C-alpha positions in Angstrom: 146.8 180.8 100.0 148.9 181.9 96.9 152.0 179.8 97.5 152.7 177.2 94.9 152.0 173.6 95.9 153.8 172.0 92.9 157.5 172.6 93.5 159.9 172.3 90.7 163.1 170.5 91.9 166.4 169.5 90.4 166.6 165.8 89.5 169.0 165.2 92.4 166.6 166.7 95.0 163.6 165.0 93.4 165.3 161.7 93.7 166.2 162.4 97.4 162.6 163.2 98.2 161.2 160.3 96.3 163.4 157.9 98.2 162.3 159.5 101.5 158.6 159.5 101.0 156.6 156.6 102.5 153.7 154.8 100.8 150.7 157.2 100.6 152.8 160.2 101.5 152.6 163.2 99.1 154.9 166.2 98.6 153.0 169.4 99.0 155.7 172.1 99.1 159.5 172.3 98.9 162.1 175.0 98.6 165.7 175.9 99.4 166.7 178.7 101.7 167.7 181.9 100.0 171.5 182.3 99.7 171.3 186.0 100.2 169.5 185.6 103.6 172.1 183.1 104.7 174.9 185.4 103.6 173.3 188.3 105.5 173.7 186.3 108.7 177.5 186.3 108.2 177.7 190.1 108.5 178.6 189.9 112.2 181.4 187.5 111.5 182.8 189.7 108.8 182.7 192.8 111.0 184.5 190.9 113.8 186.9 189.3 111.3 188.2 192.7 110.0 190.1 193.8 113.2 190.9 190.2 114.1 192.7 189.6 110.8 194.3 193.0 110.8 195.8 192.5 114.3 197.0 188.9 113.4 198.8 190.2 110.3 200.2 193.2 112.2 201.5 190.8 115.0 203.1 188.5 112.5 204.9 191.3 110.7 206.1 192.7 114.0 207.2 189.3 115.2 209.2 188.7 112.0 211.3 191.7 112.7 210.2 193.6 109.6 210.3 196.8 111.6 213.5 196.1 113.3 215.6 199.2 113.5 218.8 197.1 113.7 218.7 195.1 110.5 222.2 193.7 111.1 221.5 192.3 114.5 221.9 188.5 114.4 218.6 186.7 115.0 218.5 183.7 117.3 217.4 180.5 115.7 214.8 179.5 118.4 212.8 182.6 117.6 213.1 182.4 113.8 209.8 180.5 113.5 208.0 182.5 116.1 205.9 184.5 113.6 204.4 181.3 112.3 202.4 181.0 115.5 200.2 183.8 114.0 199.2 181.7 110.9 196.3 179.9 112.6 194.8 183.3 113.7 195.2 184.7 110.2 193.4 181.6 108.8 190.6 182.0 111.3 190.3 185.7 110.3 190.1 184.7 106.6 187.4 182.2 107.4 185.4 184.9 109.0 185.9 187.4 106.1 184.8 184.8 103.6 181.9 183.5 105.7 179.2 185.0 103.4 180.6 182.9 100.5 180.5 179.7 102.6 177.0 180.5 104.0 175.8 181.0 100.4 177.2 177.6 99.5 175.6 176.0 102.6 172.2 177.3 101.5 172.4 175.4 98.3 173.0 172.1 100.2 169.7 172.5 102.1 166.2 171.6 101.1 163.0 172.0 103.0 159.9 169.9 102.3 156.4 169.7 103.5 154.3 166.5 102.9 150.8 165.6 104.0 152.4 163.9 107.1 155.4 165.8 108.2 158.0 168.6 107.7 161.4 167.5 106.5 164.8 169.2 106.4 167.5 167.7 104.1 171.0 169.0 104.6 173.9 167.8 102.5 177.2 167.2 104.2 180.4 168.9 102.9 182.1 165.6 102.1 179.1 163.7 100.8 176.0 162.1 102.3 173.0 163.9 103.7 171.3 164.5 107.1 167.5 164.2 107.2 165.4 165.7 110.1 161.8 164.9 110.4 159.2 166.9 112.3 155.8 165.3 112.9 152.8 167.4 113.7 153.2 167.1 117.5 156.7 168.8 117.1 155.3 171.8 115.3 152.7 173.1 117.8 155.2 175.6 119.3 156.3 176.9 115.9 157.6 180.5 115.8 157.7 182.8 112.8 160.4 185.5 112.4 159.4 187.6 109.5 161.3 190.5 107.8 159.9 193.5 106.0 160.5 191.8 102.6 158.5 188.7 103.5 161.5 186.5 104.0 162.1 184.9 107.4 162.4 181.8 109.5 159.9 179.2 110.8 161.5 177.9 113.9 160.2 174.4 115.0 162.6 173.9 117.9 165.5 175.7 119.5 167.9 174.8 122.2 171.3 175.6 123.8 174.2 173.5 122.6 177.3 173.6 124.9 180.7 173.5 123.3 183.5 173.7 125.9 182.7 176.8 127.9 180.5 178.5 125.3 176.8 178.0 124.6 175.3 178.4 121.1 171.6 178.7 120.4 170.7 176.1 117.8 167.5 176.7 115.8 165.8 174.0 113.7 163.2 174.7 111.1 162.7 176.3 107.7 165.2 179.1 107.9 165.9 181.8 105.4 162.8 181.2 103.2 160.7 183.6 101.2 157.0 184.2 101.8 157.5 182.8 105.3 153.9 183.7 106.4 152.4 181.7 103.5 154.5 178.7 104.4 153.4 178.9 108.0 149.8 179.0 106.9 150.4 176.0 104.6 151.9 174.0 107.5 148.9 174.9 109.7 146.4 173.9 107.1 148.2 170.7 106.2 149.4 169.3 109.5 147.8 171.2 112.3 144.3 172.0 111.1 142.7 168.9 112.6 144.3 169.4 116.0 142.1 170.7 118.8 142.8 174.2 120.1 144.0 172.8 123.5 146.5 170.5 121.8 147.8 173.2 119.5 148.4 175.7 122.4 
């Protein structure tokens, strides 16, 4: 095992971890997700956002009468604000186009920690505060590793479908977008799952 076990954290994160640890609990490893990996996940949104935004702008320009061949035709007041209905769609498109930036910022609000008792995910909220998820050893026995050629990847502890209106989104919980993902998996196995029997870990 070549992964460092003495993480160097910012004072803010160090204070957060210190306040979370229980008596006798020791920090073994901690890291933040790689912003470049988080940004990479936004490529699909960017590709979809290009035609979306282009069409929304095209529609607004057309609805405003910018291409009207009869410039002196009087416009009717009820339709004067009609192009503004396209503003929300343009904003959605801009959100998709700038999603790599926001994903990079999100990565900086996340911290993953491994102690001698559990795995912890800290995620700062946009408007302050923090969410803390704890995974005890019995929740790590079905852990899945997704590893890329460069050694970065995800350790997925749990995943489930989340329904929002008529759409379902796959939610993954774990150490996502980390470097040396294989080494981190081995560290978790050695620290939290080594003493479990083969039947319990299957």
